[in-house]
N, CA, C, O and the ligand as a Tripos MOL2 file, in Angstrom:
@<TRIPOS>MOLECULE
protein
  273   271    69     0     0
PROTEIN
NO_CHARGES

@<TRIPOS>ATOM
      1 N         132.6690   96.5830   77.2770 N.3       1 MET1
      2 CA        132.4060   95.2250   77.7660 C.3       1 MET1
      3 C         133.7160   94.4370   77.7870 C.2       1 MET1
      4 O         134.4540   94.4120   76.8020 O.2       1 MET1
      5 N         133.9930   93.7960   78.9240 N.am      2 ASP2
      6 CA        135.1890   92.9830   79.0680 C.3       2 ASP2
      7 C         134.8420   91.5410   78.6790 C.2       2 ASP2
      8 O         134.2710   90.7950   79.4740 O.2       2 ASP2
      9 N         135.1880   91.1690   77.4730 N.am      3 LEU3
     10 CA        134.7840   89.8520   76.9480 C.3       3 LEU3
     11 C         135.3890   88.7030   77.7440 C.2       3 LEU3
     12 O         134.7350   87.6870   77.9810 O.2       3 LEU3
     13 N         136.6640   88.8760   78.1610 N.am      4 GLY4
     14 CA        137.3180   87.8180   78.9460 C.3       4 GLY4
     15 C         136.5990   87.5760   80.2670 C.2       4 GLY4
     16 O         136.3560   86.4310   80.6510 O.2       4 GLY4
     17 N         136.2590   88.6680   80.9640 N.am      5 ALA5
     18 CA        135.5660   88.5560   82.2590 C.3       5 ALA5
     19 C         134.1710   87.9760   82.0580 C.2       5 ALA5
     20 O         133.6890   87.1880   82.8720 O.2       5 ALA5
     21 N         133.5350   88.3750   80.9680 N.am      6 CYS6
     22 CA        132.1860   87.8970   80.6700 C.3       6 CYS6
     23 C         132.2010   86.3890   80.3930 C.2       6 CYS6
     24 O         131.3460   85.6500   80.8800 O.2       6 CYS6
     25 N         133.1800   85.9500   79.6100 N.am      7 THR7
     26 CA        133.3160   84.5240   79.2910 C.3       7 THR7
     27 C         133.5990   83.7280   80.5580 C.2       7 THR7
     28 O         133.0340   82.6550   80.7700 O.2       7 THR7
     29 N         134.4870   84.2690   81.4020 N.am      8 GLU8
     30 CA        134.8440   83.5930   82.6480 C.3       8 GLU8
     31 C         133.6280   83.4550   83.5670 C.2       8 GLU8
     32 O         133.4150   82.4040   84.1730 O.2       8 GLU8
     33 N         132.8370   84.5220   83.6650 N.am      9 ARG9
     34 CA        131.6500   84.4920   84.5090 C.3       9 ARG9
     35 C         130.6340   83.4820   83.9680 C.2       9 ARG9
     36 O         129.9990   82.7630   84.7400 O.2       9 ARG9
     37 N         130.4820   83.4280   82.6500 N.am     10 ALA10
     38 CA        129.5310   82.4880   82.0420 C.3      10 ALA10
     39 C         129.9620   81.0430   82.2930 C.2      10 ALA10
     40 O         129.1190   80.1580   82.4450 O.2      10 ALA10
     41 N         131.2840   80.8040   82.3380 N.am     11 ARG11
     42 CA        131.7890   79.4390   82.5430 C.3      11 ARG11
     43 C         131.7340   79.0010   83.9960 C.2      11 ARG11
     44 O         131.4780   77.8320   84.2830 O.2      11 ARG11
     45 N         131.9750   79.9390   84.9230 N.am     12 THR12
     46 CA        132.1470   79.5410   86.3240 C.3      12 THR12
     47 C         131.0310   80.0380   87.2340 C.2      12 THR12
     48 O         130.8340   79.4940   88.3200 O.2      12 THR12
     49 N         130.2950   81.0660   86.8050 N.am     13 GLY13
     50 CA        129.2440   81.6400   87.6420 C.3      13 GLY13
     51 C         127.9890   80.7940   87.6030 C.2      13 GLY13
     52 O         127.9440   79.7620   86.9340 O.2      13 GLY13
     53 N         126.9390   81.2480   88.3440 N.am     14 PRO14
     54 CA        125.6860   80.5010   88.3370 C.3      14 PRO14
     55 C         125.0280   80.5940   86.9670 C.2      14 PRO14
     56 O         125.1680   81.5920   86.2610 O.2      14 PRO14
     57 N         124.3120   79.5390   86.6060 N.am     15 CYS15
     58 CA        123.5720   79.5330   85.3500 C.3      15 CYS15
     59 C         122.4050   80.5080   85.4950 C.2      15 CYS15
     60 O         121.5720   80.3380   86.3850 O.2      15 CYS15
     61 N         122.3330   81.5210   84.6400 N.am     16 PHE16
     62 CA        121.3170   82.5710   84.8440 C.3      16 PHE16
     63 C         119.9040   82.0450   84.6410 C.2      16 PHE16
     64 O         118.9690   82.5760   85.2410 O.2      16 PHE16
     65 N         119.7210   81.0440   83.8330 N.am     17 ILE17
     66 CA        118.3730   80.4920   83.6200 C.3      17 ILE17
     67 C         117.9110   79.7420   84.8750 C.2      17 ILE17
     68 O         116.7720   79.9140   85.3090 O.2      17 ILE17
     69 N         118.7720   78.9250   85.4540 N.am     18 CYS18
     70 CA        118.4190   78.2220   86.6980 C.3      18 CYS18
     71 C         118.1610   79.2260   87.8160 C.2      18 CYS18
     72 O         117.2210   79.0630   88.5940 O.2      18 CYS18
     73 N         118.9990   80.2720   87.8990 N.am     19 ALA19
     74 CA        118.8240   81.2990   88.9330 C.3      19 ALA19
     75 C         117.4880   82.0090   88.7370 C.2      19 ALA19
     76 O         116.7560   82.2390   89.6990 O.2      19 ALA19
     77 N         117.1770   82.3510   87.5080 N.am     20 PHE20
     78 CA        115.9120   83.0080   87.1750 C.3      20 PHE20
     79 C         114.7270   82.0980   87.5280 C.2      20 PHE20
     80 O         113.7560   82.5630   88.1250 O.2      20 PHE20
     81 N         114.7930   80.8200   87.1710 N.am     21 LEU21
     82 CA        113.6910   79.8920   87.4320 C.3      21 LEU21
     83 C         113.5010   79.6400   88.9280 C.2      21 LEU21
     84 O         112.3850   79.3700   89.3700 O.2      21 LEU21
     85 N         114.5730   79.7260   89.7080 N.am     22 SER22
     86 CA        114.3990   79.5190   91.1460 C.3      22 SER22
     87 C         114.0320   80.8200   91.8640 C.2      22 SER22
     88 O         113.9280   80.8410   93.0910 O.2      22 SER22
     89 N         113.8350   81.9140   91.1010 N.am     23 GLY23
     90 CA        113.3120   83.1430   91.6830 C.3      23 GLY23
     91 C         114.3570   84.0160   92.3480 C.2      23 GLY23
     92 O         114.0260   84.8540   93.1870 O.2      23 GLY23
     93 N         115.6110   83.8300   91.9830 N.am     24 TYR24
     94 CA        116.6790   84.6690   92.5250 C.3      24 TYR24
     95 C         116.4310   86.1220   92.1130 C.2      24 TYR24
     96 O         116.2910   86.4010   90.9220 O.2      24 TYR24
     97 N         116.3730   87.0650   93.0860 N.am     25 PRO25
     98 CA        115.9370   88.4360   92.7910 C.3      25 PRO25
     99 C         116.7040   89.1560   91.6850 C.2      25 PRO25
    100 O         116.0950   89.8760   90.8940 O.2      25 PRO25
    101 N         118.0210   88.9800   91.6080 N.am     26 ASP26
    102 CA        118.8000   89.6850   90.5920 C.3      26 ASP26
    103 C         118.6340   89.0950   89.1950 C.2      26 ASP26
    104 O         119.1670   89.6340   88.2250 O.2      26 ASP26
    105 N         117.8970   87.9910   89.0910 N.am     27 TYR27
    106 CA        117.7930   87.3000   87.8070 C.3      27 TYR27
    107 C         116.3690   87.3050   87.2580 C.2      27 TYR27
    108 O         115.9880   86.4310   86.4790 O.2      27 TYR27
    109 N         115.5780   88.3190   87.6820 N.am     28 GLU28
    110 CA        114.1900   88.3930   87.2120 C.3      28 GLU28
    111 C         114.1130   88.6550   85.7090 C.2      28 GLU28
    112 O         114.8860   89.4450   85.1670 O.2      28 GLU28
    113 N         113.1810   87.9890   85.0510 N.am     29 HIS29
    114 CA        112.9010   88.2580   83.6410 C.3      29 HIS29
    115 C         111.3940   88.2520   83.4550 C.2      29 HIS29
    116 O         110.6630   87.6350   84.2300 O.2      29 HIS29
    117 N         110.9400   88.9390   82.4290 N.am     30 HIS30
    118 CA        109.5050   88.9680   82.1390 C.3      30 HIS30
    119 C         109.1320   87.7310   81.3200 C.2      30 HIS30
    120 O         109.5400   87.5880   80.1670 O.2      30 HIS30
    121 N         108.3490   86.8400   81.9380 N.am     31 VAL31
    122 CA        107.9680   85.5890   81.2660 C.3      31 VAL31
    123 C         106.8340   85.8510   80.2760 C.2      31 VAL31
    124 O         105.8190   86.4530   80.6280 O.2      31 VAL31
    125 N         107.0130   85.3980   79.0520 N.am     32 ILE32
    126 CA        106.0070   85.5390   77.9930 C.3      32 ILE32
    127 C         105.0880   84.3210   77.9870 C.2      32 ILE32
    128 O         103.8680   84.4550   77.8850 O.2      32 ILE32
    129 N         105.6760   83.1420   78.0960 N.am     33 ALA33
    130 CA        104.9030   81.8990   78.0480 C.3      33 ALA33
    131 C         105.7340   80.7940   78.6700 C.2      33 ALA33
    132 O         106.9630   80.8590   78.6820 O.2      33 ALA33
    133 N         105.0530   79.7740   79.1910 N.am     34 GLN34
    134 CA        105.7890   78.6190   79.7000 C.3      34 GLN34
    135 C         104.8660   77.4170   79.7820 C.2      34 GLN34
    136 O         103.6470   77.5550   79.8880 O.2      34 GLN34
    137 N         105.4700   76.2300   79.7290 N.am     35 ASP35
    138 CA        104.7410   75.0030   80.0270 C.3      35 ASP35
    139 C         105.5860   74.2340   81.0330 C.2      35 ASP35
    140 O         106.4730   74.8100   81.6620 O.2      35 ASP35
    141 N         105.3280   72.9550   81.1900 N.am     36 ASP36
    142 CA        106.0440   72.1930   82.2150 C.3      36 ASP36
    143 C         107.5510   72.1050   81.9470 C.2      36 ASP36
    144 O         108.3470   72.0010   82.8800 O.2      36 ASP36
    145 N         107.9300   72.1470   80.6880 N.am     37 GLU37
    146 CA        109.3350   71.8870   80.3440 C.3      37 GLU37
    147 C         110.0890   73.0600   79.7440 C.2      37 GLU37
    148 O         111.3150   73.0160   79.6410 O.2      37 GLU37
    149 N         109.3640   74.1300   79.3380 N.am     38 HIS38
    150 CA        110.0270   75.2270   78.6400 C.3      38 HIS38
    151 C         109.5550   76.5700   79.1770 C.2      38 HIS38
    152 O         108.4720   76.6860   79.7500 O.2      38 HIS38
    153 N         110.3920   77.5770   78.9780 N.am     39 VAL39
    154 CA        110.0130   78.9290   79.3700 C.3      39 VAL39
    155 C         110.4890   79.9010   78.2830 C.2      39 VAL39
    156 O         111.5850   79.7590   77.7420 O.2      39 VAL39
    157 N         109.6370   80.8950   77.9760 N.am     40 ALA40
    158 CA        109.9910   81.9500   77.0220 C.3      40 ALA40
    159 C         109.9390   83.2720   77.7780 C.2      40 ALA40
    160 O         108.9560   83.5620   78.4600 O.2      40 ALA40
    161 N         110.9890   84.0670   77.6590 N.am     41 PHE41
    162 CA        111.0620   85.3200   78.4200 C.3      41 PHE41
    163 C         111.7870   86.3890   77.6250 C.2      41 PHE41
    164 O         112.5750   86.0930   76.7260 O.2      41 PHE41
    165 N         111.5040   87.6580   77.9770 N.am     42 LEU42
    166 CA        112.1470   88.7830   77.2950 C.3      42 LEU42
    167 C         113.6180   88.8700   77.6860 C.2      42 LEU42
    168 O         113.9830   88.7310   78.8530 O.2      42 LEU42
    169 N         114.4430   89.1030   76.6810 N.am     43 ASP43
    170 CA        115.8680   89.3280   76.9070 C.3      43 ASP43
    171 C         116.0260   90.6150   77.7170 C.2      43 ASP43
    172 O         115.4330   91.6390   77.3790 O.2      43 ASP43
    173 N         116.8160   90.5620   78.7740 N.am     44 ARG44
    174 CA        117.0030   91.7500   79.6120 C.3      44 ARG44
    175 C         117.8560   92.7980   78.9190 C.2      44 ARG44
    176 O         117.7070   93.9890   79.1890 O.2      44 ARG44
    177 N         118.7260   92.3890   78.0530 N.am     45 TRP45
    178 CA        119.5540   93.3120   77.2790 C.3      45 TRP45
    179 C         119.3520   93.0050   75.8020 C.2      45 TRP45
    180 O         120.2500   92.4900   75.1360 O.2      45 TRP45
    181 N         118.1510   93.3310   75.2900 N.am     46 PRO46
    182 CA        117.8240   92.9280   73.9140 C.3      46 PRO46
    183 C         118.6560   93.6560   72.8730 C.2      46 PRO46
    184 O         118.9070   94.8530   73.0130 O.2      46 PRO46
    185 N         119.0840   92.9610   71.8380 N.am     47 THR47
    186 CA        119.7670   93.5840   70.7050 C.3      47 THR47
    187 C         118.7360   94.0590   69.6890 C.2      47 THR47
    188 O         119.0700   94.8370   68.7960 O.2      47 THR47
    189 N         117.4970   93.6090   69.8060 N.am     48 LEU48
    190 CA        116.3710   94.0650   68.9920 C.3      48 LEU48
    191 C         115.1810   94.2050   69.9380 C.2      48 LEU48
    192 O         115.0680   93.4440   70.8990 O.2      48 LEU48
    193 N         114.2780   95.1800   69.6760 N.am     49 PRO49
    194 CA        113.0930   95.3170   70.5440 C.3      49 PRO49
    195 C         112.2750   94.0160   70.5580 C.2      49 PRO49
    196 O         112.0220   93.4190   69.5120 O.2      49 PRO49
    197 N         111.8740   93.5980   71.7410 N.am     50 GLY50
    198 CA        111.0150   92.4200   71.8560 C.3      50 GLY50
    199 C         111.7300   91.1000   71.6990 C.2      50 GLY50
    200 O         111.0860   90.0700   71.5020 O.2      50 GLY50
    201 N         113.0690   91.1070   71.7840 N.am     51 LYS51
    202 CA        113.8100   89.8470   71.6450 C.3      51 LYS51
    203 C         113.4220   88.8860   72.7650 C.2      51 LYS51
    204 O         113.4680   89.2430   73.9420 O.2      51 LYS51
    205 N         113.0430   87.6740   72.3940 N.am     52 VAL52
    206 CA        112.5880   86.6600   73.3490 C.3      52 VAL52
    207 C         113.5640   85.4890   73.3660 C.2      52 VAL52
    208 O         114.0190   85.0260   72.3200 O.2      52 VAL52
    209 N         113.8740   85.0230   74.5610 N.am     53 LEU53
    210 CA        114.7050   83.8350   74.7090 C.3      53 LEU53
    211 C         113.8000   82.6740   75.1230 C.2      53 LEU53
    212 O         112.8750   82.8530   75.9150 O.2      53 LEU53
    213 N         114.0640   81.5080   74.5930 N.am     54 ILE54
    214 CA        113.3030   80.3110   74.9390 C.3      54 ILE54
    215 C         114.2870   79.2630   75.4310 C.2      54 ILE54
    216 O         115.2970   78.9980   74.7790 O.2      54 ILE54
    217 N         113.9920   78.6620   76.5890 N.am     55 ALA55
    218 CA        114.9260   77.7030   77.1660 C.3      55 ALA55
    219 C         114.1760   76.5250   77.7800 C.2      55 ALA55
    220 O         113.0430   76.6720   78.2400 O.2      55 ALA55
    221 N         114.8130   75.3630   77.7830 N.am     56 PRO56
    222 CA        114.2470   74.2490   78.5500 C.3      56 PRO56
    223 C         114.4140   74.5580   80.0300 C.2      56 PRO56
    224 O         115.3990   75.1890   80.4140 O.2      56 PRO56
    225 N         113.4780   74.1290   80.8680 N.am     57 LYS57
    226 CA        113.6070   74.3760   82.3100 C.3      57 LYS57
    227 C         114.6670   73.4810   82.9430 C.2      57 LYS57
    228 O         115.2660   73.8290   83.9610 O.2      57 LYS57
    229 N         114.8870   72.3380   82.3340 N.am     58 GLN58
    230 CA        115.9400   71.4480   82.8240 C.3      58 GLN58
    231 C         117.2880   72.0440   82.4240 C.2      58 GLN58
    232 O         117.4470   72.5020   81.2930 O.2      58 GLN58
    233 N         118.2550   72.0430   83.3320 N.am     59 HIS59
    234 CA        119.5750   72.5940   83.0330 C.3      59 HIS59
    235 C         120.3010   71.7120   82.0210 C.2      59 HIS59
    236 O         120.5570   70.5370   82.2800 O.2      59 HIS59
    237 N         120.6250   72.2830   80.8790 N.am     60 ILE60
    238 CA        121.3410   71.5350   79.8380 C.3      60 ILE60
    239 C         122.5230   72.3820   79.3840 C.2      60 ILE60
    240 O         122.3570   73.5580   79.0600 O.2      60 ILE60
    241 N         123.7050   71.7970   79.3600 N.am     61 GLU61
    242 CA        124.8850   72.5120   78.8730 C.3      61 GLU61
    243 C         125.2410   72.0470   77.4760 C.2      61 GLU61
    244 O         124.9440   70.9170   77.0880 O.2      61 GLU61
    245 N         125.8790   72.9270   76.7290 N.am     62 HIS62
    246 CA        126.3290   72.6310   75.3640 C.3      62 HIS62
    247 C         125.1720   72.1810   74.4690 C.2      62 HIS62
    248 O         125.3400   71.3090   73.6170 O.2      62 HIS62
    249 N         123.9860   72.7900   74.6730 N.am     63 ALA63
    250 CA        122.8200   72.4010   73.8780 C.3      63 ALA63
    251 C         122.9870   72.7820   72.4150 C.2      63 ALA63
    252 O         122.4070   72.1520   71.5300 O.2      63 ALA63
    253 N         123.7900   73.8250   72.1640 N.am     64 VAL64
    254 CA        123.9460   74.2860   70.7880 C.3      64 VAL64
    255 C         125.0150   73.4770   70.0610 C.2      64 VAL64
    256 O         124.9440   73.2770   68.8480 O.2      64 VAL64
    257 N         125.9940   73.0200   70.8130 N.am     65 ARG65
    258 CA        127.0580   72.2270   70.2160 C.3      65 ARG65
    259 C         126.4920   70.8510   69.8550 C.2      65 ARG65
    260 O         125.7230   70.2810   70.6290 O.2      65 ARG65
    261 N         126.8530   70.3240   68.7210 N.am     66 GLY66
    262 CA        126.3640   69.0150   68.2920 C.3      66 GLY66
    263 C         127.0410   67.9020   69.0700 C.2      66 GLY66
    264 O         128.0260   68.1490   69.7650 O.2      66 GLY66
    265 N         126.5330   66.6790   68.9670 N.am     67 PRO67
    266 CA        127.1710   65.5380   69.6420 C.3      67 PRO67
    267 C         128.5300   65.2630   69.0230 C.2      67 PRO67
    268 O         128.7320   65.5270   67.8380 O.2      67 PRO67
    269 N         129.4650   64.7360   69.8030 N.am     68 HIS68
    270 CA        130.8200   64.4550   69.2980 C.3      68 HIS68
    271 C         130.9060   63.0500   68.7470 C.2      68 HIS68
    272 O         131.9660   62.6350   68.2780 O.2      68 HIS68
    273 ZN        120.9250   76.0090   84.3030 Zn       69 ZN69
@<TRIPOS>BOND
     1     1     2 1
     2     2     3 1
     3     3     4 2
     4     3     5 am
     5     5     6 1
     6     6     7 1
     7     7     8 2
     8     7     9 am
     9     9    10 1
    10    10    11 1
    11    11    12 2
    12    11    13 am
    13    13    14 1
    14    14    15 1
    15    15    16 2
    16    15    17 am
    17    17    18 1
    18    18    19 1
    19    19    20 2
    20    19    21 am
    21    21    22 1
    22    22    23 1
    23    23    24 2
    24    23    25 am
    25    25    26 1
    26    26    27 1
    27    27    28 2
    28    27    29 am
    29    29    30 1
    30    30    31 1
    31    31    32 2
    32    31    33 am
    33    33    34 1
    34    34    35 1
    35    35    36 2
    36    35    37 am
    37    37    38 1
    38    38    39 1
    39    39    40 2
    40    39    41 am
    41    41    42 1
    42    42    43 1
    43    43    44 2
    44    43    45 am
    45    45    46 1
    46    46    47 1
    47    47    48 2
    48    47    49 am
    49    49    50 1
    50    50    51 1
    51    51    52 2
    52    51    53 am
    53    53    54 1
    54    54    55 1
    55    55    56 2
    56    55    57 am
    57    57    58 1
    58    58    59 1
    59    59    60 2
    60    59    61 am
    61    61    62 1
    62    62    63 1
    63    63    64 2
    64    63    65 am
    65    65    66 1
    66    66    67 1
    67    67    68 2
    68    67    69 am
    69    69    70 1
    70    70    71 1
    71    71    72 2
    72    71    73 am
    73    73    74 1
    74    74    75 1
    75    75    76 2
    76    75    77 am
    77    77    78 1
    78    78    79 1
    79    79    80 2
    80    79    81 am
    81    81    82 1
    82    82    83 1
    83    83    84 2
    84    83    85 am
    85    85    86 1
    86    86    87 1
    87    87    88 2
    88    87    89 am
    89    89    90 1
    90    90    91 1
    91    91    92 2
    92    91    93 am
    93    93    94 1
    94    94    95 1
    95    95    96 2
    96    95    97 am
    97    97    98 1
    98    98    99 1
    99    99   100 2
   100    99   101 am
   101   101   102 1
   102   102   103 1
   103   103   104 2
   104   103   105 am
   105   105   106 1
   106   106   107 1
   107   107   108 2
   108   107   109 am
   109   109   110 1
   110   110   111 1
   111   111   112 2
   112   111   113 am
   113   113   114 1
   114   114   115 1
   115   115   116 2
   116   115   117 am
   117   117   118 1
   118   118   119 1
   119   119   120 2
   120   119   121 am
   121   121   122 1
   122   122   123 1
   123   123   124 2
   124   123   125 am
   125   125   126 1
   126   126   127 1
   127   127   128 2
   128   127   129 am
   129   129   130 1
   130   130   131 1
   131   131   132 2
   132   131   133 am
   133   133   134 1
   134   134   135 1
   135   135   136 2
   136   135   137 am
   137   137   138 1
   138   138   139 1
   139   139   140 2
   140   139   141 am
   141   141   142 1
   142   142   143 1
   143   143   144 2
   144   143   145 am
   145   145   146 1
   146   146   147 1
   147   147   148 2
   148   147   149 am
   149   149   150 1
   150   150   151 1
   151   151   152 2
   152   151   153 am
   153   153   154 1
   154   154   155 1
   155   155   156 2
   156   155   157 am
   157   157   158 1
   158   158   159 1
   159   159   160 2
   160   159   161 am
   161   161   162 1
   162   162   163 1
   163   163   164 2
   164   163   165 am
   165   165   166 1
   166   166   167 1
   167   167   168 2
   168   167   169 am
   169   169   170 1
   170   170   171 1
   171   171   172 2
   172   171   173 am
   173   173   174 1
   174   174   175 1
   175   175   176 2
   176   175   177 am
   177   177   178 1
   178   178   179 1
   179   179   180 2
   180   179   181 am
   181   181   182 1
   182   182   183 1
   183   183   184 2
   184   183   185 am
   185   185   186 1
   186   186   187 1
   187   187   188 2
   188   187   189 am
   189   189   190 1
   190   190   191 1
   191   191   192 2
   192   191   193 am
   193   193   194 1
   194   194   195 1
   195   195   196 2
   196   195   197 am
   197   197   198 1
   198   198   199 1
   199   199   200 2
   200   199   201 am
   201   201   202 1
   202   202   203 1
   203   203   204 2
   204   203   205 am
   205   205   206 1
   206   206   207 1
   207   207   208 2
   208   207   209 am
   209   209   210 1
   210   210   211 1
   211   211   212 2
   212   211   213 am
   213   213   214 1
   214   214   215 1
   215   215   216 2
   216   215   217 am
   217   217   218 1
   218   218   219 1
   219   219   220 2
   220   219   221 am
   221   221   222 1
   222   222   223 1
   223   223   224 2
   224   223   225 am
   225   225   226 1
   226   226   227 1
   227   227   228 2
   228   227   229 am
   229   229   230 1
   230   230   231 1
   231   231   232 2
   232   231   233 am
   233   233   234 1
   234   234   235 1
   235   235   236 2
   236   235   237 am
   237   237   238 1
   238   238   239 1
   239   239   240 2
   240   239   241 am
   241   241   242 1
   242   242   243 1
   243   243   244 2
   244   243   245 am
   245   245   246 1
   246   246   247 1
   247   247   248 2
   248   247   249 am
   249   249   250 1
   250   250   251 1
   251   251   252 2
   252   251   253 am
   253   253   254 1
   254   254   255 1
   255   255   256 2
   256   255   257 am
   257   257   258 1
   258   258   259 1
   259   259   260 2
   260   259   261 am
   261   261   262 1
   262   262   263 1
   263   263   264 2
   264   263   265 am
   265   265   266 1
   266   266   267 1
   267   267   268 2
   268   267   269 am
   269   269   270 1
   270   270   271 1
   271   271   272 2
@<TRIPOS>SUBSTRUCTURE
     1 MET1         2 RESIDUE 1 A MET
     2 ASP2         6 RESIDUE 1 A ASP
     3 LEU3        10 RESIDUE 1 A LEU
     4 GLY4        14 RESIDUE 1 A GLY
     5 ALA5        18 RESIDUE 1 A ALA
     6 CYS6        22 RESIDUE 1 A CYS
     7 THR7        26 RESIDUE 1 A THR
     8 GLU8        30 RESIDUE 1 A GLU
     9 ARG9        34 RESIDUE 1 A ARG
    10 ALA10       38 RESIDUE 1 A ALA
    11 ARG11       42 RESIDUE 1 A ARG
    12 THR12       46 RESIDUE 1 A THR
    13 GLY13       50 RESIDUE 1 A GLY
    14 PRO14       54 RESIDUE 1 A PRO
    15 CYS15       58 RESIDUE 1 A CYS
    16 PHE16       62 RESIDUE 1 A PHE
    17 ILE17       66 RESIDUE 1 A ILE
    18 CYS18       70 RESIDUE 1 A CYS
    19 ALA19       74 RESIDUE 1 A ALA
    20 PHE20       78 RESIDUE 1 A PHE
    21 LEU21       82 RESIDUE 1 A LEU
    22 SER22       86 RESIDUE 1 A SER
    23 GLY23       90 RESIDUE 1 A GLY
    24 TYR24       94 RESIDUE 1 A TYR
    25 PRO25       98 RESIDUE 1 A PRO
    26 ASP26      102 RESIDUE 1 A ASP
    27 TYR27      106 RESIDUE 1 A TYR
    28 GLU28      110 RESIDUE 1 A GLU
    29 HIS29      114 RESIDUE 1 A HIS
    30 HIS30      118 RESIDUE 1 A HIS
    31 VAL31      122 RESIDUE 1 A VAL
    32 ILE32      126 RESIDUE 1 A ILE
    33 ALA33      130 RESIDUE 1 A ALA
    34 GLN34      134 RESIDUE 1 A GLN
    35 ASP35      138 RESIDUE 1 A ASP
    36 ASP36      142 RESIDUE 1 A ASP
    37 GLU37      146 RESIDUE 1 A GLU
    38 HIS38      150 RESIDUE 1 A HIS
    39 VAL39      154 RESIDUE 1 A VAL
    40 ALA40      158 RESIDUE 1 A ALA
    41 PHE41      162 RESIDUE 1 A PHE
    42 LEU42      166 RESIDUE 1 A LEU
    43 ASP43      170 RESIDUE 1 A ASP
    44 ARG44      174 RESIDUE 1 A ARG
    45 TRP45      178 RESIDUE 1 A TRP
    46 PRO46      182 RESIDUE 1 A PRO
    47 THR47      186 RESIDUE 1 A THR
    48 LEU48      190 RESIDUE 1 A LEU
    49 PRO49      194 RESIDUE 1 A PRO
    50 GLY50      198 RESIDUE 1 A GLY
    51 LYS51      202 RESIDUE 1 A LYS
    52 VAL52      206 RESIDUE 1 A VAL
    53 LEU53      210 RESIDUE 1 A LEU
    54 ILE54      214 RESIDUE 1 A ILE
    55 ALA55      218 RESIDUE 1 A ALA
    56 PRO56      222 RESIDUE 1 A PRO
    57 LYS57      226 RESIDUE 1 A LYS
    58 GLN58      230 RESIDUE 1 A GLN
    59 HIS59      234 RESIDUE 1 A HIS
    60 ILE60      238 RESIDUE 1 A ILE
    61 GLU61      242 RESIDUE 1 A GLU
    62 HIS62      246 RESIDUE 1 A HIS
    63 ALA63      250 RESIDUE 1 A ALA
    64 VAL64      254 RESIDUE 1 A VAL
    65 ARG65      258 RESIDUE 1 A ARG
    66 GLY66      262 RESIDUE 1 A GLY
    67 PRO67      266 RESIDUE 1 A PRO
    68 HIS68      270 RESIDUE 1 A HIS
    69 ZN69       273 GROUP 0 **** ****
C-alpha cells in the first residue's frame, strides 16, 4: 500500500461516502441500516469480519478533529 498516494487521494479525490450515497457504481456498499440523517454500511475492506461504518449523510469534514 502506497500511504502517500492514499493520503493524497483521500485529500483531493471524491468523498467516498458522498459518492456511495449518490449511487456511484464503483462506490457500492452493503447498507445495514439508515434513517434520514445517518447510514450504517459494511466496510468494503474490513480489518475484522463484519466491521460496520456509520456516517452522517450530510458531508462533514474533520468530524473527528475537535474544535480549535
Ligand atoms: Zn462527503
